[in-house]
C-alpha positions as CSV (number, residue, x, y, z in Angstrom):
1,X,-22.1,77.5,7.4
2,X,-20.7,75.0,4.8
3,X,-22.4,71.8,3.7
4,X,-20.8,69.2,1.4
5,X,-22.3,66.1,-0.1
6,X,-20.0,63.4,-1.4
7,X,-20.7,59.8,-2.5
8,X,-19.3,57.4,-4.9
9,X,-16.4,58.7,-6.8
10,X,-17.6,60.6,-10.0
11,X,-21.3,61.0,-8.9
12,X,-23.0,63.9,-10.3
13,X,-24.6,64.7,-6.9
14,X,-21.4,65.4,-5.3
15,X,-20.5,69.0,-4.4
16,X,-21.1,71.8,-1.8
17,X,-24.5,73.1,-1.1
18,X,-25.8,76.6,-1.3
19,X,-26.8,77.7,2.1
20,X,-29.4,80.3,3.1
21,X,-30.5,81.6,6.6
22,X,-34.3,82.2,6.3
23,X,-34.5,82.6,10.1
24,X,-32.1,83.6,12.8
25,X,-29.9,80.8,14.2
26,X,-31.1,78.5,11.3
27,X,-29.3,77.6,8.0
28,X,-30.7,75.5,5.1
29,X,-29.0,74.0,2.0
30,X,-31.1,72.0,-0.7
31,X,-29.9,70.3,-3.6
32,X,-31.3,68.0,-6.2
33,X,-30.3,64.3,-6.9
34,X,-29.6,63.6,-10.6
35,X,-31.8,61.2,-12.0
36,X,-30.1,57.8,-12.1
37,X,-27.2,58.9,-10.2
38,X,-24.4,56.5,-8.9
39,X,-25.6,53.9,-6.5
40,X,-24.1,54.1,-2.9
41,X,-23.9,55.8,0.4
42,X,-23.6,59.8,0.3
43,X,-22.1,61.4,3.2
44,X,-23.0,65.0,4.4
45,X,-20.3,67.0,5.9
46,X,-21.3,70.2,7.7
47,X,-19.0,73.0,9.1
48,X,-20.7,75.9,11.1
49,X,-18.5,79.0,12.1
50,X,-19.8,81.4,14.7
51,X,-19.5,85.2,14.9
52,X,-16.1,84.6,16.7
53,X,-14.9,82.7,13.9
54,X,-14.9,79.5,15.9
55,X,-15.7,76.7,13.5
56,X,-17.2,73.2,14.4
57,X,-18.2,70.1,12.2
58,X,-20.1,67.1,12.2
59,X,-17.2,64.9,11.2
60,X,-15.5,62.3,13.5
61,X,-11.6,62.2,13.1
62,X,-9.7,59.0,13.1
63,X,-5.9,58.9,13.4
64,X,-3.5,56.5,12.0
65,X,-6.1,53.6,11.3
66,X,-4.3,50.4,10.4
67,X,-6.1,49.8,7.2
68,X,-6.5,46.5,5.2
69,X,-5.4,46.5,1.4
70,X,-5.5,44.4,-1.5
71,X,-1.7,44.3,-2.8
72,X,-2.8,43.3,-6.4
73,X,-4.8,46.5,-6.6
74,X,-3.1,48.8,-4.1
75,X,-6.6,49.5,-2.7
76,X,-6.8,50.4,1.0
77,X,-10.3,49.9,2.7
78,X,-11.3,52.0,5.7
79,X,-13.4,50.9,8.5
80,X,-15.6,53.9,8.8
81,X,-17.6,55.9,6.3
82,X,-18.7,57.6,4.3
83,X,-15.4,59.4,4.2
84,X,-15.8,63.1,5.2
85,X,-15.0,66.3,3.1
86,X,-12.5,67.8,5.6
87,X,-11.6,70.7,3.7
88,X,-15.2,71.4,2.5
89,X,-14.4,72.0,-1.1
90,X,-17.0,69.6,-2.4
91,X,-15.0,66.4,-2.9
92,X,-13.0,64.0,-1.1
93,X,-9.3,63.9,-2.4
94,X,-5.7,63.6,-1.2
95,X,-6.2,66.8,0.8
96,X,-8.8,65.1,3.1
97,X,-6.7,62.0,3.8
98,X,-3.2,61.3,5.1
99,X,-1.8,57.7,4.2
100,X,1.5,56.7,5.9
101,X,3.3,53.4,4.8
102,X,6.0,51.6,6.2
103,X,7.0,48.0,7.0
104,X,5.9,48.5,10.7
105,X,3.4,51.2,12.2
106,X,6.4,52.5,14.0
107,X,8.3,53.6,10.9
108,X,5.4,54.5,8.6
109,X,5.9,57.8,6.7
110,X,4.1,59.8,4.0
111,X,7.4,60.0,2.1
112,X,6.9,58.5,-1.4
113,X,3.2,57.9,-1.0
114,X,1.0,59.0,-3.8
115,X,-2.9,58.7,-3.8
116,X,-4.8,57.8,-6.8
117,X,-8.8,57.4,-6.9
118,X,-10.7,57.9,-3.7
119,X,-14.4,56.6,-3.2
120,X,-16.0,58.2,-0.1
121,X,-18.9,55.9,-0.4
122,X,-17.0,52.6,-0.8
123,X,-14.4,53.9,1.9
124,X,-11.5,53.0,-0.6
125,X,-8.4,54.6,-1.6
126,X,-6.0,53.7,-4.3
127,X,-2.3,54.2,-3.2
128,X,-0.6,54.7,-6.5
129,X,2.9,54.5,-5.2
130,X,4.7,53.6,-2.0
131,X,2.6,50.5,-1.1
132,X,3.8,46.9,-1.4
133,X,2.7,43.4,-0.3
134,X,4.8,43.8,2.8
135,X,3.7,47.1,3.8
136,X,1.8,48.6,6.6
137,X,-0.8,51.4,5.9
138,X,-1.8,53.8,8.4
139,X,-4.8,56.4,7.3
140,X,-5.8,59.5,9.1
141,X,-9.1,60.9,7.9
142,X,-12.7,61.9,9.0
143,X,-16.0,60.3,8.5
144,X,-19.6,61.4,8.9
145,X,-22.8,59.6,10.3
146,X,-25.1,61.9,8.3
147,X,-25.8,60.1,5.2
148,X,-28.2,59.1,2.7
149,X,-28.4,56.2,0.1
150,X,-29.0,56.1,-3.6
151,X,-29.8,52.6,-4.9
152,X,-30.6,52.5,-8.7
153,X,-28.8,49.2,-9.3
154,X,-30.8,46.1,-10.2
155,X,-30.2,42.8,-8.3
156,X,-27.6,40.6,-9.6
157,X,-28.1,36.9,-9.6
158,X,-25.9,33.9,-9.3
159,X,-27.3,30.5,-10.5
160,X,-26.3,27.2,-8.9
161,X,-25.8,25.2,-10.9
162,X,-23.8,27.7,-12.7
163,X,-24.6,28.8,-16.1
164,X,-23.6,26.1,-18.6
165,X,-22.8,23.6,-15.9
166,X,-23.4,19.9,-16.4
167,X,-25.1,18.3,-13.2
168,X,-24.6,14.5,-12.9
169,X,-27.8,14.4,-10.5
170,X,-31.4,14.2,-11.5
171,X,-32.5,15.5,-8.2
172,X,-30.2,18.5,-7.7
173,X,-30.7,21.5,-5.4
174,X,-31.3,24.6,-7.6
175,X,-30.2,27.8,-5.8
176,X,-30.5,31.5,-6.6
177,X,-28.3,33.8,-4.7
178,X,-28.9,37.6,-5.2
179,X,-26.1,40.1,-4.5
180,X,-27.6,43.3,-3.2
181,X,-24.9,44.4,-0.8
182,X,-23.5,46.7,-3.1
183,X,-21.9,49.2,-0.9
184,X,-20.9,49.7,2.8
185,X,-24.2,50.5,4.8
186,X,-26.5,49.1,2.2
187,X,-30.0,49.1,3.5
188,X,-31.6,47.5,0.5
189,X,-30.0,44.0,0.6
190,X,-33.2,41.8,0.2
191,X,-34.9,40.8,-2.9
192,X,-38.3,39.3,-3.9
193,X,-38.4,36.5,-6.5
194,X,-41.3,37.6,-8.8
195,X,-40.6,35.1,-11.6
196,X,-39.1,31.5,-12.1
197,X,-39.9,29.8,-15.4
198,X,-38.3,26.5,-16.2
199,X,-37.8,25.2,-20.1
200,X,-37.5,21.6,-20.1
201,X,-35.5,19.4,-22.6
202,X,-38.8,18.4,-24.4
203,X,-39.5,22.1,-25.1
204,X,-42.3,22.6,-22.6
205,X,-42.2,25.4,-20.0
206,X,-43.3,25.5,-16.5
207,X,-43.9,28.1,-13.9
208,X,-41.6,26.9,-10.9
209,X,-41.6,30.1,-8.7
210,X,-43.7,28.3,-6.1
211,X,-41.1,25.6,-5.8
212,X,-38.4,28.2,-4.5
213,X,-38.2,28.9,-0.8
214,X,-36.1,31.3,1.2
215,X,-35.3,32.2,4.7
216,X,-33.5,35.6,4.1
217,X,-34.9,36.8,0.8
218,X,-31.3,36.4,-0.4
219,X,-30.8,32.8,-1.2
220,X,-33.8,31.0,-2.9
221,X,-33.6,27.2,-3.1
222,X,-35.5,24.4,-4.9
223,X,-34.9,20.8,-4.2
224,X,-35.8,19.4,-7.6
225,X,-36.6,15.7,-8.0
226,X,-36.5,13.2,-10.8
227,X,-35.5,15.6,-13.7
228,X,-35.0,14.2,-17.0
229,X,-31.9,14.0,-18.7
230,X,-31.2,17.0,-21.0
231,X,-30.6,20.8,-21.3
232,X,-32.7,23.3,-19.1
233,X,-33.0,26.9,-19.2
234,X,-34.1,28.8,-16.0
235,X,-35.5,32.3,-16.5
236,X,-35.8,34.5,-13.3
237,X,-37.0,38.0,-12.4
238,X,-36.7,39.9,-9.2
239,X,-37.2,43.2,-7.4
240,X,-35.2,44.6,-4.4
241,X,-36.5,46.6,-1.6
242,X,-35.4,49.9,-3.5
243,X,-37.8,48.7,-6.2
244,X,-35.0,48.0,-8.8
245,X,-36.0,45.2,-11.0
246,X,-33.9,42.3,-12.6
247,X,-35.9,41.2,-15.6
248,X,-35.5,37.6,-17.2
249,X,-32.0,36.6,-16.3
250,X,-31.1,33.2,-17.9
251,X,-29.2,30.4,-16.3
252,X,-28.6,27.3,-18.5
253,X,-27.5,23.8,-17.0
254,X,-27.8,20.1,-18.4
255,X,-28.9,17.1,-16.3
256,X,-26.6,14.1,-17.3
257,X,-26.0,10.5,-16.1
258,X,-23.7,10.0,-13.1
259,X,-20.8,8.3,-14.9
260,X,-17.2,7.6,-14.9
261,X,-14.9,6.9,-17.9
262,X,-12.3,4.2,-18.1
263,X,-9.5,4.8,-20.3
264,X,-8.0,1.7,-21.4
265,X,-4.8,1.1,-23.5
266,X,-3.7,-2.0,-25.2
267,X,-2.2,-4.5,-22.7
268,X,-3.2,-5.1,-19.0
269,X,-5.1,-2.3,-17.2
270,X,-5.6,-2.2,-13.5
271,X,-9.0,-0.3,-13.0
272,X,-11.9,0.1,-10.5
273,X,-15.3,1.8,-10.3
274,X,-15.8,4.6,-7.9
275,X,-19.3,3.4,-7.2
276,X,-21.5,0.6,-7.9
277,X,-23.0,0.6,-11.5
278,X,-26.8,0.3,-12.1
279,X,-28.2,-2.8,-10.7
280,X,-29.8,-3.7,-14.0
281,X,-26.4,-3.2,-15.9
282,X,-23.6,-4.6,-13.7
283,X,-23.0,-7.7,-15.5
284,X,-19.5,-8.2,-16.8
285,X,-20.7,-7.6,-20.4
286,X,-22.5,-4.5,-19.3
287,X,-19.6,-2.8,-17.8
288,X,-16.8,-4.1,-20.0
289,X,-19.0,-3.9,-23.2
290,X,-16.2,-3.4,-25.8
291,X,-15.4,-6.1,-28.0
292,X,-11.7,-5.2,-27.6
293,X,-11.7,-6.4,-24.2
294,X,-10.8,-10.2,-24.1
295,X,-9.8,-10.8,-20.2
296,X,-11.3,-9.4,-17.2
297,X,-9.9,-10.9,-13.7
298,X,-10.4,-9.9,-10.1
299,X,-9.1,-11.5,-6.9
300,X,-11.3,-12.5,-3.9
301,X,-9.3,-13.9,-1.0
302,X,-12.3,-15.3,0.6
303,X,-13.0,-17.4,-2.3
304,X,-11.7,-20.9,-2.8
305,X,-10.9,-20.2,-6.1
306,X,-9.0,-16.9,-5.4
307,X,-9.1,-15.6,-9.0
308,X,-12.5,-14.9,-10.7
309,X,-12.4,-14.3,-14.5
310,X,-14.3,-13.9,-17.7
311,X,-12.8,-14.2,-21.2
312,X,-13.9,-13.6,-24.7
313,X,-13.0,-16.6,-27.3
314,X,-11.8,-15.4,-30.8
315,X,-14.8,-14.1,-32.6
316,X,-17.3,-14.4,-29.7
317,X,-19.7,-11.5,-29.2
318,X,-19.5,-11.7,-25.2
319,X,-17.3,-12.6,-22.3
320,X,-18.0,-16.0,-21.0
321,X,-17.7,-16.9,-17.3
322,X,-18.9,-19.0,-14.3
323,X,-16.9,-17.3,-11.6
324,X,-16.9,-13.6,-12.6
325,X,-20.5,-12.4,-13.8
326,X,-21.0,-9.2,-12.2
327,X,-19.2,-6.0,-11.6
328,X,-19.3,-3.8,-8.4
329,X,-17.2,-1.2,-6.6
330,X,-15.8,-3.4,-4.0
331,X,-12.9,-4.7,-6.1
332,X,-10.5,-3.6,-8.7
333,X,-10.3,-5.5,-11.9
334,X,-7.2,-6.5,-14.5
335,X,-8.6,-5.7,-18.0
336,X,-6.8,-6.9,-20.9
337,X,-7.6,-5.0,-24.1
338,X,-6.4,-5.3,-27.7
339,X,-6.8,-1.6,-28.6
340,X,-7.6,1.8,-27.1
341,X,-10.8,1.9,-25.3
342,X,-13.1,4.6,-23.5
343,X,-15.7,3.0,-21.3
344,X,-18.5,5.2,-19.8
345,X,-20.1,3.5,-16.9
346,X,-23.2,5.0,-15.3
347,X,-23.1,5.2,-11.7
348,X,-26.5,6.0,-9.9
349,X,-25.1,6.8,-6.7
350,X,-26.0,6.9,-3.0
351,X,-29.2,9.2,-3.0
352,X,-29.8,11.6,-0.1
353,X,-32.3,10.2,2.4
354,X,-32.3,6.7,1.1
355,X,-32.4,3.8,3.4
356,X,-28.9,2.6,2.3
357,X,-25.6,2.7,4.0
358,X,-22.5,4.1,2.6
359,X,-20.0,1.6,1.4
360,X,-17.6,-0.4,3.6
361,X,-15.5,-3.2,2.4
362,X,-14.2,-6.2,4.4
363,X,-10.5,-7.0,3.5
364,X,-8.4,-10.1,4.5
365,X,-5.0,-10.4,5.9
366,X,-2.5,-10.5,3.0
367,X,-3.1,-9.1,-0.4
368,X,-6.3,-7.6,-1.6
369,X,-7.4,-6.1,-4.9
370,X,-9.0,-2.8,-3.9
371,X,-10.8,-0.1,-5.7
372,X,-10.7,3.7,-5.5
373,X,-14.2,4.1,-4.2
374,X,-16.0,7.5,-3.6
375,X,-19.5,9.1,-3.5
376,X,-18.3,12.3,-4.6
377,X,-16.9,11.8,-8.3
378,X,-15.5,15.4,-8.0
379,X,-12.8,14.1,-5.5
380,X,-10.7,12.5,-8.1
381,X,-7.6,11.8,-5.8
382,X,-6.8,11.4,-2.1
383,X,-3.8,10.7,0.0
384,X,-3.2,7.0,0.4
385,X,-2.9,7.1,4.3
386,X,-6.2,9.1,4.4
387,X,-7.8,6.4,1.9
388,X,-6.6,3.5,3.9
389,X,-7.0,4.9,7.3
390,X,-8.0,2.4,9.9
391,X,-6.1,-0.3,8.0
392,X,-2.7,-2.0,9.1
393,X,-1.3,-1.8,5.5
394,X,2.3,-2.4,4.7
395,X,2.6,-1.6,1.0
396,X,0.4,-0.9,-2.1
397,X,0.9,-1.1,-5.9
398,X,-1.0,0.5,-8.6
399,X,-0.1,-0.3,-12.4
400,X,1.0,2.2,-15.1
401,X,0.2,0.8,-18.5
402,X,2.1,3.3,-20.2
403,X,5.4,2.1,-18.9
404,X,4.2,-1.4,-18.3
405,X,5.2,-1.1,-14.6
406,X,4.1,-1.4,-11.0
407,X,4.2,1.7,-8.9
408,X,4.7,1.1,-5.1
409,X,3.3,3.0,-2.3
410,X,4.1,3.1,1.6
411,X,2.5,4.5,4.6
412,X,3.2,8.0,5.4
413,X,4.8,8.7,2.0
414,X,3.3,11.3,-0.5
415,X,1.5,8.6,-2.6
416,X,-2.2,9.2,-3.8
417,X,-4.9,6.8,-4.8
418,X,-6.9,8.0,-7.9
419,X,-10.3,7.6,-9.6
420,X,-10.4,4.9,-12.0
421,X,-7.3,3.1,-10.7
422,X,-7.2,-0.2,-8.8
423,X,-4.7,-1.3,-6.4
424,X,-2.9,-4.4,-4.7
425,X,-2.7,-3.6,-0.9
426,X,-1.0,-5.9,1.7
427,X,-2.7,-5.9,5.1
428,X,-0.9,-7.3,8.3
429,X,-4.2,-8.2,9.6
430,X,-7.9,-8.1,8.3
431,X,-9.8,-4.8,8.4
432,X,-12.5,-2.8,6.7
433,X,-11.9,-0.2,4.0
434,X,-14.2,2.7,4.6
435,X,-13.6,4.9,1.6
């Protein structure tokens, strides 16, 4: 009888066993797993030979499996494992596996195919030559159902928000996602969170372990509320079901105001806000606060005056107006600046669960001066037809301050609307813009 144990490539435990027969018809093999040996599934291949030299094995043969592979690394992954030691020499190598490559399964051949590293535990084969992105790989091999696991790897955690991320939401969902599915057949996938400590911007530290909940012991989540602005450090520890410990892993994130930056150039700029500014700071001077801005205009087709404006007299500290006093996300604005200006405008946004409807703006037949509005500031551009969906629009214009020219857009063309920009749009009949 021959017994072979093979797991991850390069594992100390890999090799054949010494077999004894302490009693008739019974064979035994023993081995000692090396301390801290490589994490993975270890397959046991067994071959028994009777007195008539007839051999039998515990291996299951697979012929011409169409295997998937990653073209960038020429790594082929098999469906079954651990891969068996077919020749029982104590390792799994090219003598135990046949790989045929072709443009189709019908013309696949071993000609020109060279194998590199083989990992019996991960079920992977590196095809050193012969495999291209247009190839089909057929693999013949054997695998064993008799296996055991060695798991000495600590859990790995992914922080969300990601380490170093700035979050423009003072009530974020904070997630910890543990990756313990380390090899095919891994039985030790779940994790117990044992520590969660949060360092606040003011230097105080709080135990927030009880704030995290989980439904699968893989993802842990905390719906934080009303976090102060500033930098945070979240320190976590966890233990997997194989008793491997992750100790004091740190994720850092910053809570900042939700805002948009309007980049103004000298001359006229056609701009808009993607969402309403704070109710306590929506005055024309709150939003367009630079003393380099001397005129702000917008157009309201439902107003008798049509044009609404605010102007700054020479030497004045504020814009003055009786027709344009507040700024919101329902309109676009012509802004005249005498210099390069960068304006940061705070936008509180639509809070989850709030008794507030998402925005919808009624537009009139004819010309309207409209914004690019969005609740998701990460979506900085959208197709024009998608944005104006439901409206019977004929043409739209944005304005390019660099070239001092209007840029036209038509339905069904490839034009986009972009955050921070404003647009003239002509409607054949009244409608509602639902951004």
